[in-house]
gemmi code that builds the backbone of each chain (N, CA, C; Angstrom):
import gemmi

chains = {
    "A": [
        ("MET", (8.131, 17.984, -52.596), (8.296, 18.346, -51.193), (8.536, 19.840, -51.091)),
        ("HIS", (7.810, 20.440, -50.166), (7.956, 21.879, -49.988), (9.248, 22.185, -49.232)),
        ("VAL", (10.069, 23.059, -49.785), (11.300, 23.476, -49.113), (11.082, 24.870, -48.561)),
        ("ALA", (11.151, 25.001, -47.255), (10.921, 26.293, -46.629), (12.101, 27.217, -46.862)),
        ("THR", (11.805, 28.480, -47.041), (12.877, 29.456, -47.113), (13.379, 29.712, -45.703)),
        ("TYR", (14.497, 30.420, -45.626), (15.051, 30.766, -44.312), (14.014, 31.505, -43.478)),
        ("ASP", (13.359, 32.481, -44.096), (12.387, 33.290, -43.351), (11.203, 32.450, -42.883)),
        ("GLU", (10.757, 31.517, -43.743), (9.640, 30.649, -43.355), (10.045, 29.742, -42.200)),
        ("ALA", (11.247, 29.162, -42.296), (11.733, 28.272, -41.238), (11.882, 29.033, -39.921)),
        ("LEU", (12.364, 30.266, -40.025), (12.553, 31.068, -38.821), (11.210, 31.411, -38.183)),
        ("ALA", (10.253, 31.706, -39.037), (8.932, 32.055, -38.510), (8.315, 30.862, -37.780)),
        ("VAL", (8.468, 29.661, -38.369), (7.957, 28.457, -37.717), (8.682, 28.213, -36.402)),
        ("ALA", (9.985, 28.348, -36.462), (10.793, 28.079, -35.257), (10.409, 29.020, -34.127)),
        ("ARG", (10.061, 30.243, -34.454), (9.728, 31.228, -33.420), (8.398, 30.923, -32.743)),
        ("ARG", (7.589, 30.089, -33.372), (6.308, 29.752, -32.760), (6.443, 28.596, -31.774)),
        ("LEU", (7.641, 27.979, -31.759), (7.858, 26.850, -30.842), (7.999, 27.355, -29.419)),
        ("PRO", (7.691, 26.502, -28.434), (7.937, 26.859, -27.036), (9.435, 27.079, -26.811)),
        ("LEU", (9.747, 27.783, -25.736), (11.141, 28.139, -25.453), (12.055, 26.914, -25.430)),
        ("ALA", (11.600, 25.867, -24.731), (12.456, 24.672, -24.608), (12.756, 24.069, -25.977)),
        ("GLU", (11.742, 24.059, -26.856), (11.941, 23.504, -28.204), (12.860, 24.387, -29.033)),
        ("ARG", (12.714, 25.715, -28.868), (13.607, 26.624, -29.604), (15.058, 26.405, -29.193)),
        ("LEU", (15.259, 26.247, -27.878), (16.631, 26.019, -27.401), (17.171, 24.681, -27.919)),
        ("ARG", (16.315, 23.658, -27.938), (16.756, 22.344, -28.420), (17.115, 22.427, -29.909)),
        ("LEU", (16.302, 23.154, -30.664), (16.554, 23.313, -32.100), (17.870, 24.058, -32.331)),
        ("ALA", (18.035, 25.152, -31.573), (19.266, 25.934, -31.724), (20.485, 25.088, -31.398)),
        ("SER", (20.398, 24.303, -30.347), (21.518, 23.456, -29.937), (21.839, 22.421, -31.004)),
        ("ALA", (20.787, 21.810, -31.565), (21.001, 20.780, -32.592), (21.670, 21.378, -33.827)),
        ("LEU", (21.174, 22.524, -34.268), (21.738, 23.148, -35.474), (23.182, 23.590, -35.246)),
        ("THR", (23.434, 24.151, -34.062), (24.797, 24.607, -33.762), (25.771, 23.434, -33.741)),
        ("GLY", (25.361, 22.344, -33.100), (26.237, 21.170, -33.017), (26.541, 20.582, -34.379)),
        ("GLU", (25.504, 20.502, -35.224), (25.718, 19.952, -36.571), (26.629, 20.858, -37.386)),
        ("ALA", (26.385, 22.163, -37.305), (27.181, 23.094, -38.102), (28.645, 23.092, -37.661)),
        ("ALA", (28.863, 22.985, -36.358), (30.247, 22.980, -35.854), (31.022, 21.802, -36.420)),
        ("GLY", (30.325, 20.678, -36.598), (30.994, 19.494, -37.143), (31.344, 19.630, -38.610)),
        ("GLU", (30.648, 20.532, -39.303), (30.908, 20.711, -40.734), (32.008, 21.724, -41.011)),
        ("VAL", (32.319, 22.531, -40.029), (33.356, 23.543, -40.240), (34.724, 22.899, -40.121)),
        ("SER", (35.573, 23.162, -41.117), (36.923, 22.605, -41.076), (37.690, 23.206, -39.908)),
        ("PRO", (38.412, 22.375, -39.179), (39.220, 22.937, -38.093), (40.314, 23.833, -38.657)),
        ("VAL", (40.655, 24.851, -37.915), (41.739, 25.737, -38.340), (43.045, 24.956, -38.276)),
        ("PRO", (43.782, 24.884, -39.397), (45.010, 24.100, -39.379), (46.016, 24.673, -38.392)),
        ("HIS", (46.676, 23.752, -37.684), (47.691, 24.188, -36.720), (48.915, 24.668, -37.477)),
        ("ARG", (49.373, 25.839, -37.112), (50.562, 26.390, -37.737), (51.727, 26.186, -36.777)),
        ("MET", (52.818, 25.657, -37.300), (53.990, 25.430, -36.450), (54.489, 26.744, -35.870)),
        ("THR", (54.876, 26.699, -34.608), (55.587, 27.844, -34.052), (57.039, 27.752, -34.530)),
        ("PRO", (57.791, 28.841, -34.439), (59.207, 28.759, -34.829), (59.962, 27.675, -34.078)),
        ("ASP", (59.678, 27.510, -32.787), (60.370, 26.466, -32.023), (59.968, 25.073, -32.501)),
        ("GLU", (58.697, 24.906, -32.841), (58.266, 23.616, -33.385), (58.936, 23.353, -34.732)),
        ("ALA", (59.091, 24.412, -35.525), (59.757, 24.271, -36.827), (61.209, 23.837, -36.630)),
        ("ARG", (61.880, 24.478, -35.671), (63.285, 24.106, -35.407), (63.380, 22.662, -34.905)),
        ("ALA", (62.422, 22.258, -34.084), (62.420, 20.879, -33.569), (62.184, 19.888, -34.710)),
        ("ALA", (61.305, 20.247, -35.644), (61.037, 19.364, -36.783), (62.286, 19.215, -37.643)),
        ("LEU", (62.999, 20.314, -37.839), (64.226, 20.245, -38.643), (65.284, 19.396, -37.932)),
        ("ALA", (65.343, 19.498, -36.611), (66.293, 18.668, -35.858), (65.925, 17.197, -35.985)),
        ("ASP", (64.640, 16.911, -35.988), (64.186, 15.522, -36.146), (64.591, 14.977, -37.508)),
        ("ILE", (64.489, 15.797, -38.536), (64.866, 15.341, -39.884), (66.378, 15.096, -39.946)),
        ("ARG", (67.136, 15.970, -39.299), (68.592, 15.747, -39.260), (68.907, 14.424, -38.558)),
        ("ALA", (68.182, 14.133, -37.483), (68.405, 12.874, -36.759), (68.047, 11.679, -37.642)),
        ("ALA", (66.999, 11.830, -38.430), (66.606, 10.742, -39.327), (67.686, 10.489, -40.378)),
        ("PHE", (68.289, 11.558, -40.867), (69.391, 11.386, -41.826), (70.586, 10.714, -41.160)),
        ("ALA", (70.853, 11.114, -39.925), (72.005, 10.540, -39.220), (71.822, 9.039, -39.015)),
        ("ALA", (70.579, 8.604, -38.910), (70.302, 7.186, -38.667), (70.271, 6.367, -39.952)),
        ("GLN", (70.392, 7.026, -41.096), (70.341, 6.325, -42.376), (71.600, 5.491, -42.571)),
        ("PRO", (71.462, 4.261, -43.036), (72.656, 3.468, -43.312), (73.370, 3.976, -44.566)),
        ("GLY", (74.660, 3.882, -44.600), (75.438, 4.275, -45.768), (75.901, 3.041, -46.513)),
        ("PRO", (76.618, 3.152, -47.625), (76.886, 4.424, -48.294), (75.695, 4.832, -49.157)),
        ("ARG", (75.544, 6.085, -49.359), (74.439, 6.614, -50.163), (74.803, 8.029, -50.575)),
        ("LEU", (74.006, 8.602, -51.471), (74.191, 10.008, -51.817), (73.849, 10.863, -50.603)),
        ("SER", (74.566, 11.956, -50.429), (74.131, 12.924, -49.430), (72.966, 13.712, -50.015)),
        ("LEU", (72.269, 14.435, -49.163), (71.109, 15.199, -49.637), (71.520, 16.243, -50.676)),
        ("GLY", (72.626, 16.909, -50.418), (73.099, 17.911, -51.383), (73.461, 17.274, -52.711)),
        ("GLU", (74.113, 16.114, -52.643), (74.459, 15.410, -53.885), (73.203, 14.994, -54.639)),
        ("GLN", (72.160, 14.632, -53.886), (70.909, 14.241, -54.539), (70.302, 15.415, -55.296)),
        ("ILE", (70.291, 16.600, -54.680), (69.739, 17.773, -55.356), (70.567, 18.121, -56.594)),
        ("GLU", (71.890, 18.082, -56.441), (72.754, 18.367, -57.587), (72.519, 17.342, -58.694)),
        ("ALA", (72.407, 16.072, -58.306), (72.175, 15.021, -59.295), (70.840, 15.235, -59.999)),
        ("ASP", (69.822, 15.636, -59.226), (68.506, 15.892, -59.825), (68.580, 17.025, -60.838)),
        ("ARG", (69.288, 18.098, -60.448), (69.390, 19.245, -61.366), (70.156, 18.869, -62.629)),
        ("HIS", (71.246, 18.116, -62.462), (72.024, 17.724, -63.631), (71.250, 16.741, -64.499)),
        ("ALA", (70.495, 15.865, -63.846), (69.701, 14.907, -64.618), (68.666, 15.646, -65.459)),
        ("ARG", (68.036, 16.663, -64.849), (67.037, 17.434, -65.599), (67.710, 18.200, -66.740)),
        ("ASP", (68.905, 18.699, -66.454), (69.663, 19.406, -67.482), (69.936, 18.485, -68.668)),
        ("ARG", (70.298, 17.242, -68.353), (70.590, 16.288, -69.427), (69.328, 15.943, -70.200)),
        ("VAL", (68.207, 15.815, -69.486), (66.946, 15.526, -70.173), (66.570, 16.680, -71.096)),
        ("LEU", (66.738, 17.917, -70.602), (66.383, 19.092, -71.409), (67.249, 19.193, -72.660)),
        ("SER", (68.502, 18.767, -72.527), (69.414, 18.897, -73.667), (69.473, 17.620, -74.504)),
        ("GLY", (68.714, 16.599, -74.106), (68.689, 15.360, -74.881), (69.959, 14.550, -74.743)),
        ("ARG", (70.712, 14.777, -73.675), (71.977, 14.052, -73.488), (71.902, 13.119, -72.286)),
        ("ASP", (70.697, 12.621, -72.011), (70.548, 11.786, -70.817), (70.827, 10.325, -71.086)),
        ("GLY", (70.987, 9.944, -72.383), (71.334, 8.571, -72.695), (70.202, 7.578, -72.511)),
        ("GLU", (69.013, 8.071, -72.232), (67.874, 7.177, -72.078), (66.853, 7.475, -73.167)),
        ("ARG", (66.065, 6.471, -73.458), (65.054, 6.633, -74.488), (63.981, 7.591, -73.990)),
        ("ASP", (63.641, 8.567, -74.820), (62.597, 9.511, -74.454), (61.231, 8.847, -74.536)),
        ("ASP", (60.254, 9.561, -73.956), (58.875, 9.072, -74.008), (58.116, 9.682, -75.174)),
        ("VAL", (58.843, 10.149, -76.179), (58.192, 10.841, -77.298), (57.118, 9.975, -77.937)),
        ("ASP", (57.411, 8.665, -78.078), (56.465, 7.793, -78.771), (55.530, 7.069, -77.819)),
        ("ALA", (55.665, 7.347, -76.525), (54.863, 6.611, -75.552), (53.405, 7.025, -75.644)),
    ],
    "B": [
        ("MET", (55.626, 38.719, -35.713), (54.928, 39.079, -36.939), (55.892, 39.035, -38.121)),
        ("ARG", (55.414, 38.550, -39.210), (56.267, 38.425, -40.379), (56.451, 39.768, -41.074)),
        ("VAL", (57.670, 40.002, -41.517), (57.952, 41.200, -42.296), (57.736, 40.849, -43.757)),
        ("THR", (57.032, 41.692, -44.469), (56.741, 41.339, -45.854), (57.957, 41.587, -46.725)),
        ("VAL", (57.988, 40.885, -47.843), (59.123, 41.007, -48.757), (59.263, 42.433, -49.248)),
        ("CYS", (58.132, 43.111, -49.476), (58.237, 44.470, -50.002), (58.924, 45.398, -48.996)),
        ("CYS", (58.717, 45.140, -47.693), (59.398, 45.951, -46.688), (60.880, 45.599, -46.628)),
        ("LEU", (61.180, 44.317, -46.733), (62.581, 43.904, -46.679), (63.370, 44.544, -47.810)),
        ("ALA", (62.731, 44.724, -48.940), (63.442, 45.211, -50.109), (63.988, 46.616, -49.912)),
        ("VAL", (63.438, 47.355, -48.964), (63.911, 48.721, -48.776), (64.778, 48.849, -47.521)),
        ("MET", (65.132, 47.715, -46.912), (66.000, 47.769, -45.740), (67.440, 47.887, -46.208)),
        ("GLY", (67.798, 49.096, -46.645), (69.050, 49.289, -47.346), (70.287, 48.859, -46.598)),
        ("SER", (70.367, 49.082, -45.291), (71.613, 48.824, -44.571), (71.727, 47.394, -44.064)),
        ("VAL", (70.671, 46.633, -44.158), (70.681, 45.260, -43.644), (71.047, 44.309, -44.775)),
        ("THR", (72.027, 43.454, -44.520), (72.356, 42.448, -45.527), (71.261, 41.396, -45.540)),
        ("MET", (70.770, 41.150, -46.729), (69.737, 40.127, -46.891), (70.328, 38.981, -47.703)),
        ("TRP", (69.766, 37.821, -47.510), (70.384, 36.616, -48.050), (69.398, 35.808, -48.868)),
        ("THR", (69.903, 35.237, -49.951), (69.154, 34.226, -50.690), (69.977, 32.948, -50.658)),
        ("LEU", (69.361, 31.887, -50.198), (70.075, 30.617, -50.058), (69.657, 29.675, -51.172)),
        ("ASP", (70.646, 29.146, -51.864), (70.343, 28.112, -52.841), (69.874, 26.856, -52.100)),
        ("ALA", (69.086, 26.048, -52.779), (68.579, 24.817, -52.153), (69.718, 23.914, -51.680)),
        ("SER", (70.860, 23.992, -52.346), (71.987, 23.146, -51.947), (72.414, 23.444, -50.510)),
        ("VAL", (72.370, 24.708, -50.120), (72.788, 25.093, -48.768), (71.781, 24.583, -47.736)),
        ("VAL", (70.520, 24.751, -48.037), (69.477, 24.317, -47.095), (69.495, 22.787, -46.959)),
        ("ALA", (69.536, 22.110, -48.089), (69.460, 20.649, -48.063), (70.657, 20.046, -47.343)),
        ("ARG", (71.819, 20.598, -47.613), (73.029, 19.969, -47.074), (73.201, 20.231, -45.574)),
        ("SER", (72.376, 21.104, -45.025), (72.423, 21.326, -43.575), (71.810, 20.150, -42.813)),
        ("PHE", (71.079, 19.300, -43.505), (70.382, 18.201, -42.831), (71.264, 16.977, -42.618)),
        ("ASP", (72.204, 16.786, -43.490), (72.773, 15.466, -43.665), (74.190, 15.383, -43.116)),
        ("VAL", (74.359, 14.674, -42.025), (75.681, 14.594, -41.391), (76.694, 13.873, -42.273)),
        ("ASN", (76.211, 13.122, -43.262), (77.143, 12.455, -44.175), (77.773, 13.424, -45.162)),
        ("ASP", (77.237, 14.610, -45.211), (77.701, 15.581, -46.204), (78.855, 16.397, -45.633)),
        ("PRO", (79.950, 16.510, -46.363), (81.092, 17.268, -45.828), (80.792, 18.745, -45.597)),
        ("ALA", (79.769, 19.266, -46.263), (79.430, 20.686, -46.093), (78.360, 20.900, -45.017)),
        ("GLN", (77.924, 19.814, -44.364), (76.796, 19.965, -43.433), (77.095, 20.934, -42.305)),
        ("ALA", (78.266, 20.828, -41.734), (78.570, 21.638, -40.548), (78.517, 23.126, -40.865)),
        ("VAL", (79.129, 23.514, -41.967), (79.157, 24.942, -42.288), (77.770, 25.439, -42.701)),
        ("CYS", (77.022, 24.599, -43.403), (75.658, 25.007, -43.804), (74.765, 25.166, -42.569)),
        ("LEU", (74.847, 24.210, -41.659), (74.031, 24.287, -40.444), (74.437, 25.479, -39.582)),
        ("ALA", (75.734, 25.714, -39.496), (76.205, 26.863, -38.711), (75.682, 28.169, -39.303)),
        ("LEU", (75.686, 28.256, -40.619), (75.175, 29.464, -41.279), (73.675, 29.634, -41.020)),
        ("LEU", (72.926, 28.561, -41.194), (71.477, 28.657, -40.988), (71.153, 29.014, -39.541)),
        ("ASP", (71.880, 28.425, -38.606), (71.667, 28.761, -37.191), (71.953, 30.237, -36.927)),
        ("ARG", (73.050, 30.729, -37.524), (73.418, 32.120, -37.310), (72.339, 33.054, -37.886)),
        ("LEU", (71.872, 32.745, -39.074), (70.841, 33.582, -39.697), (69.562, 33.559, -38.866)),
        ("ASP", (69.235, 32.390, -38.332), (68.039, 32.245, -37.509), (68.182, 33.035, -36.208)),
        ("ARG", (69.305, 32.836, -35.515), (69.493, 33.488, -34.206), (69.526, 35.003, -34.311)),
        ("THR", (70.050, 35.500, -35.425), (70.147, 36.957, -35.585), (68.962, 37.526, -36.367)),
        ("ALA", (68.010, 36.666, -36.695), (66.823, 37.084, -37.463), (67.222, 37.823, -38.736)),
        ("ALA", (68.283, 37.346, -39.354), (68.735, 37.959, -40.611), (67.730, 37.644, -41.722)),
        ("PRO", (67.339, 38.643, -42.500), (66.333, 38.398, -43.537), (66.844, 37.441, -44.625)),
        ("VAL", (66.079, 36.395, -44.838), (66.390, 35.412, -45.882), (65.217, 35.411, -46.865)),
        ("ILE", (65.535, 35.621, -48.126), (64.497, 35.666, -49.161), (64.810, 34.591, -50.191)),
        ("VAL", (63.911, 33.656, -50.339), (64.154, 32.524, -51.245), (62.936, 32.303, -52.139)),
        ("PRO", (63.171, 31.733, -53.326), (62.016, 31.397, -54.174), (61.249, 30.223, -53.582)),
        ("ARG", (59.957, 30.231, -53.784), (59.139, 29.116, -53.282), (59.566, 27.787, -53.901)),
        ("LEU", (60.255, 27.860, -55.025), (60.813, 26.666, -55.664), (61.654, 25.845, -54.700)),
        ("LEU", (62.292, 26.516, -53.757), (63.158, 25.819, -52.796), (62.404, 24.710, -52.081)),
        ("LEU", (61.137, 24.968, -51.770), (60.364, 23.987, -51.003), (60.186, 22.681, -51.781)),
        ("ALA", (59.940, 22.810, -53.067), (59.764, 21.603, -53.883), (61.082, 20.850, -54.026)),
        ("GLU", (62.173, 21.588, -54.189), (63.470, 20.930, -54.308), (63.824, 20.200, -53.018)),
        ("LEU", (63.562, 20.864, -51.905), (63.862, 20.280, -50.606), (63.001, 19.047, -50.348)),
        ("ALA", (61.714, 19.181, -50.600), (60.793, 18.067, -50.346), (61.159, 16.854, -51.190)),
        ("GLY", (61.452, 17.087, -52.452), (61.800, 15.976, -53.336), (63.058, 15.261, -52.879)),
        ("ALA", (64.054, 16.037, -52.489), (65.313, 15.424, -52.071), (65.147, 14.643, -50.770)),
        ("VAL", (64.430, 15.218, -49.803), (64.211, 14.514, -48.522), (63.411, 13.234, -48.763)),
        ("ARG", (62.368, 13.347, -49.559), (61.530, 12.179, -49.845), (62.329, 11.060, -50.488)),
        ("ARG", (63.160, 11.419, -51.438), (63.867, 10.395, -52.199), (64.978, 9.755, -51.373)),
        ("LEU", (65.612, 10.518, -50.523), (66.715, 9.940, -49.745), (66.244, 9.226, -48.484)),
        ("LEU", (65.265, 9.802, -47.807), (64.771, 9.168, -46.578), (63.662, 8.172, -46.847)),
        ("GLN", (63.083, 8.221, -48.054), (61.909, 7.389, -48.355), (60.809, 7.664, -47.345)),
        ("ASP", (60.639, 8.925, -47.006), (59.725, 9.291, -45.929), (58.920, 10.527, -46.326)),
        ("PRO", (57.719, 10.318, -46.857), (56.930, 11.476, -47.307), (56.499, 12.389, -46.167)),
        ("ILE", (56.323, 11.821, -44.972), (55.900, 12.659, -43.844), (56.995, 13.658, -43.497)),
        ("ARG", (58.233, 13.157, -43.381), (59.326, 14.081, -43.042), (59.578, 15.066, -44.187)),
        ("ALA", (59.334, 14.647, -45.406), (59.497, 15.588, -46.529), (58.507, 16.745, -46.390)),
        ("ARG", (57.269, 16.414, -46.015), (56.272, 17.478, -45.803), (56.617, 18.318, -44.580)),
        ("LEU", (57.138, 17.646, -43.550), (57.529, 18.393, -42.343), (58.649, 19.379, -42.648)),
        ("ALA", (59.583, 18.976, -43.494), (60.674, 19.886, -43.867), (60.106, 21.138, -44.513)),
        ("VAL", (59.119, 20.942, -45.383), (58.481, 22.082, -46.051), (57.762, 22.968, -45.037)),
        ("GLU", (56.972, 22.318, -44.181), (56.190, 23.096, -43.209), (57.106, 23.847, -42.247)),
        ("ALA", (58.170, 23.171, -41.827), (59.090, 23.812, -40.886), (59.734, 25.043, -41.521)),
        ("TRP", (60.176, 24.889, -42.755), (60.814, 26.044, -43.407), (59.823, 27.178, -43.624)),
        ("GLN", (58.586, 26.815, -43.874), (57.570, 27.859, -44.084), (57.270, 28.642, -42.811)),
        ("ASN", (57.670, 28.085, -41.671), (57.337, 28.732, -40.401), (58.543, 29.287, -39.658)),
        ("LEU", (59.651, 29.400, -40.345), (60.799, 30.096, -39.756), (60.572, 31.598, -39.953)),
        ("PRO", (60.546, 32.362, -38.873), (60.083, 33.741, -38.983), (60.972, 34.675, -39.798)),
        ("HIS", (62.241, 34.321, -39.972), (63.118, 35.230, -40.717), (63.176, 34.897, -42.202)),
        ("VAL", (62.442, 33.883, -42.619), (62.499, 33.443, -44.015), (61.249, 33.887, -44.767)),
        ("GLN", (61.464, 34.513, -45.903), (60.357, 34.929, -46.761), (60.428, 34.176, -48.085)),
        ("PHE", (59.290, 33.681, -48.522), (59.244, 32.960, -49.787), (58.664, 33.854, -50.877)),
        ("VAL", (59.347, 33.874, -51.991), (58.923, 34.711, -53.108), (58.142, 33.857, -54.096)),
        ("THR", (56.959, 34.334, -54.425), (56.160, 33.649, -55.439), (56.779, 33.871, -56.811)),
        ("LEU", (56.792, 32.825, -57.594), (57.400, 32.935, -58.926), (56.389, 33.545, -59.888)),
        ("ASP", (56.368, 34.867, -59.933), (55.432, 35.532, -60.840), (56.049, 35.649, -62.238)),
        ("ASP", (55.252, 36.179, -63.151), (55.704, 36.259, -64.546), (56.998, 37.061, -64.673)),
        ("ALA", (57.059, 38.189, -63.969), (58.237, 39.051, -64.107), (59.500, 38.344, -63.614)),
        ("LEU", (59.356, 37.620, -62.514), (60.524, 36.930, -61.959), (60.963, 35.788, -62.887)),
        ("LEU", (59.998, 35.075, -63.413), (60.349, 33.974, -64.316), (60.931, 34.501, -65.623)),
        ("ASP", (60.435, 35.641, -66.085), (61.029, 36.253, -67.282), (62.467, 36.669, -67.005)),
        ("ALA", (62.692, 37.235, -65.812), (64.051, 37.635, -65.447), (64.967, 36.411, -65.370)),
        ("ALA", (64.442, 35.317, -64.814), (65.231, 34.085, -64.731), (65.567, 33.556, -66.127)),
        ("ALA", (64.619, 33.691, -67.036), (64.862, 33.222, -68.410), (65.975, 34.035, -69.069)),
        ("VAL", (65.950, 35.336, -68.847), (66.993, 36.197, -69.421), (68.357, 35.842, -68.815)),
        ("LEU", (68.366, 35.636, -67.493), (69.622, 35.271, -66.830), (70.134, 33.919, -67.341)),
        ("ALA", (69.230, 32.973, -67.510), (69.640, 31.664, -68.016), (70.237, 31.797, -69.413)),
        ("ALA", (69.629, 32.663, -70.216), (70.128, 32.859, -71.580), (71.471, 33.578, -71.592)),
        ("ASP", (71.562, 34.645, -70.820), (72.764, 35.478, -70.872), (73.942, 34.873, -70.123)),
        ("ARG", (73.638, 34.182, -69.012), (74.717, 33.705, -68.143), (74.924, 32.192, -68.232)),
        ("ALA", (74.201, 31.537, -69.131), (74.319, 30.074, -69.301), (74.070, 29.339, -67.992)),
        ("LEU", (73.077, 29.807, -67.259), (72.702, 29.150, -65.999), (71.661, 28.067, -66.275)),
        ("ARG", (71.652, 27.048, -65.421), (70.556, 26.090, -65.492), (69.282, 26.779, -65.006)),
        ("GLY", (68.127, 26.248, -65.451), (66.858, 26.927, -65.181), (66.610, 27.186, -63.710)),
        ("ALA", (66.739, 26.148, -62.888), (66.468, 26.311, -61.457), (67.482, 27.259, -60.827)),
        ("ASP", (68.739, 27.148, -61.251), (69.775, 28.049, -60.714), (69.423, 29.502, -61.028)),
        ("ALA", (68.930, 29.732, -62.231), (68.616, 31.097, -62.659), (67.501, 31.706, -61.817)),
        ("VAL", (66.595, 30.886, -61.340), (65.500, 31.395, -60.496), (66.056, 31.993, -59.204)),
        ("TYR", (67.021, 31.320, -58.597), (67.628, 31.834, -57.361), (68.392, 33.127, -57.637)),
        ("VAL", (69.067, 33.172, -58.760), (69.814, 34.381, -59.116), (68.838, 35.533, -59.363)),
        ("ALA", (67.722, 35.238, -60.004), (66.724, 36.283, -60.272), (66.158, 36.850, -58.971)),
        ("VAL", (65.942, 35.991, -57.993), (65.462, 36.470, -56.685), (66.520, 37.353, -56.034)),
        ("ALA", (67.765, 36.914, -56.067), (68.847, 37.709, -55.470), (68.981, 39.058, -56.165)),
        ("GLN", (68.790, 39.047, -57.469), (68.903, 40.290, -58.232), (67.738, 41.228, -57.900)),
        ("ARG", (66.530, 40.677, -57.846), (65.365, 41.529, -57.600), (65.433, 42.191, -56.223)),
        ("TYR", (65.851, 41.430, -55.194), (65.816, 41.948, -53.822), (67.189, 42.402, -53.314)),
        ("THR", (68.166, 42.428, -54.219), (69.524, 42.863, -53.865), (70.033, 42.115, -52.635)),
        ("THR", (69.903, 40.826, -52.698), (70.389, 39.969, -51.618), (71.736, 39.361, -52.023)),
        ("THR", (72.391, 38.789, -51.048), (73.612, 38.018, -51.317), (73.219, 36.562, -51.521)),
        ("LEU", (73.613, 36.027, -52.662), (73.276, 34.639, -52.968), (74.344, 33.713, -52.392)),
        ("VAL", (73.906, 32.777, -51.557), (74.830, 31.808, -50.964), (74.574, 30.454, -51.607)),
        ("SER", (75.628, 29.876, -52.156), (75.455, 28.601, -52.849), (76.703, 27.750, -52.711)),
        ("LEU", (76.507, 26.454, -52.729), (77.632, 25.518, -52.759), (77.985, 25.131, -54.190)),
        ("ASP", (77.191, 25.595, -55.118), (77.378, 25.229, -56.522), (78.341, 26.230, -57.170)),
        ("ARG", (79.557, 25.762, -57.454), (80.577, 26.651, -57.994), (80.134, 27.268, -59.332)),
        ("GLU", (79.518, 26.439, -60.187), (79.092, 26.948, -61.493), (78.060, 28.060, -61.331)),
        ("GLN", (77.112, 27.848, -60.438), (76.090, 28.875, -60.211), (76.730, 30.169, -59.701)),
        ("ARG", (77.645, 30.037, -58.764), (78.299, 31.241, -58.216), (79.095, 31.965, -59.295)),
        ("THR", (79.856, 31.207, -60.072), (80.721, 31.822, -61.087), (79.889, 32.564, -62.127)),
        ("ARG", (78.822, 31.930, -62.564), (78.028, 32.531, -63.645), (77.130, 33.659, -63.146)),
        ("ALA", (76.797, 33.622, -61.852), (75.936, 34.677, -61.299), (76.733, 35.882, -60.811)),
        ("ALA", (78.020, 35.688, -60.595), (78.839, 36.744, -59.973), (78.766, 38.095, -60.687)),
        ("PRO", (78.677, 38.152, -62.013), (78.601, 39.472, -62.644), (77.310, 40.242, -62.345)),
        ("VAL", (76.278, 39.568, -61.872), (74.992, 40.257, -61.697), (74.532, 40.357, -60.241)),
        ("VAL", (75.019, 39.493, -59.375), (74.648, 39.561, -57.953), (75.882, 39.250, -57.100)),
        ("THR", (75.801, 39.628, -55.822), (76.862, 39.244, -54.893), (76.689, 37.771, -54.546)),
        ("VAL", (77.756, 37.012, -54.661), (77.678, 35.575, -54.377), (78.712, 35.205, -53.316)),
        ("MET", (78.364, 34.220, -52.508), (79.280, 33.733, -51.476), (79.098, 32.236, -51.286)),
        ("THR", (80.139, 31.614, -50.778), (80.004, 30.254, -50.260), (79.433, 30.366, -48.845)),
        ("PRO", (78.912, 29.289, -48.287), (78.457, 29.349, -46.885), (79.584, 29.768, -45.941)),
        ("HIS", (80.791, 29.295, -46.212), (81.942, 29.647, -45.367), (82.185, 31.156, -45.401)),
        ("ASP", (82.149, 31.742, -46.601), (82.348, 33.188, -46.733), (81.219, 33.965, -46.048)),
        ("ALA", (80.016, 33.469, -46.172), (78.876, 34.145, -45.549), (79.017, 34.156, -44.036)),
        ("LEU", (79.436, 33.019, -43.485), (79.658, 32.950, -42.034), (80.743, 33.952, -41.599)),
        ("ALA", (81.815, 34.015, -42.378), (82.910, 34.940, -42.048), (82.406, 36.378, -42.087)),
        ("THR", (81.546, 36.676, -43.059), (80.988, 38.021, -43.160), (80.133, 38.349, -41.933)),
        ("LEU", (79.352, 37.367, -41.500), (78.488, 37.591, -40.331), (79.304, 37.730, -39.046)),
        ("ASP", (80.469, 37.066, -39.026), (81.347, 37.153, -37.844), (82.070, 38.491, -37.774)),
        ("ALA", (82.250, 39.108, -38.931), (83.090, 40.321, -38.986), (82.419, 41.484, -38.268)),
    ],
}
model = gemmi.Model(1)
for chain_id, residues in chains.items():
    chain = gemmi.Chain(chain_id)
    for i, (resn, *xyz) in enumerate(residues, 1):
        res = gemmi.Residue()
        res.name, res.seqid = resn, gemmi.SeqId(i, " ")
        for name, pos in zip(("N", "CA", "C"), xyz):
            atom = gemmi.Atom()
            atom.name, atom.element = name, gemmi.Element(name[0])
            atom.pos, atom.b_iso = gemmi.Position(*pos), 0.0
            res.add_atom(atom)
        chain.add_residue(res)
    model.add_chain(chain)
structure = gemmi.Structure()
structure.add_model(model)
structure.setup_entities()
């Protein structure tokens, strides 16, 4: 199958009647627009503050007792420390 | 418009802050006894547009903790996105020089690896490191200015 180059396709397209050229342009533009990724929405500072308030509300609705978020981070860091030093009391995956 | 980290570094008369992940995380959780002071500090820094410079590592620590406690991956991602869009907060990429500095600090000051990264950021940008972790504060004190959230709030009030 012959694949036209850009210049060949353009030359053919230019020989079309005006109405056909406009229809072709419209079709190509519509298809191309659908292929372009939408620009990701970036939170405004107020939206960011609202999102953080929502997360705080979600924590407030959590049933207790449980670790607090700060305790979880501290526990994670200490757990990693124990793994790094081999004092975690659990079998390593060395032989896995 | 965001101020770049390189510009912040030369703002000699402005106190700049580095927040440990413990301070940021504990501001979320009303069950935490430190929540009120952490939230008050973050609000004050936000309202006064005080420059906050933190390692990008904070985002992963925050996301992991939110995900694990709330069992909610969407809110964990939202926490990350929200923090990334606070205009007074700058995230520092962990480049080779910064990680090398953190390694030296961990070796010399007996800091845990993640703790040393925050200290290295505070050292590089001459910021005040705010942490709830007593061990981190004690071991970092010889090389950077360290404060509790309560002390930081008092400083901002003064």
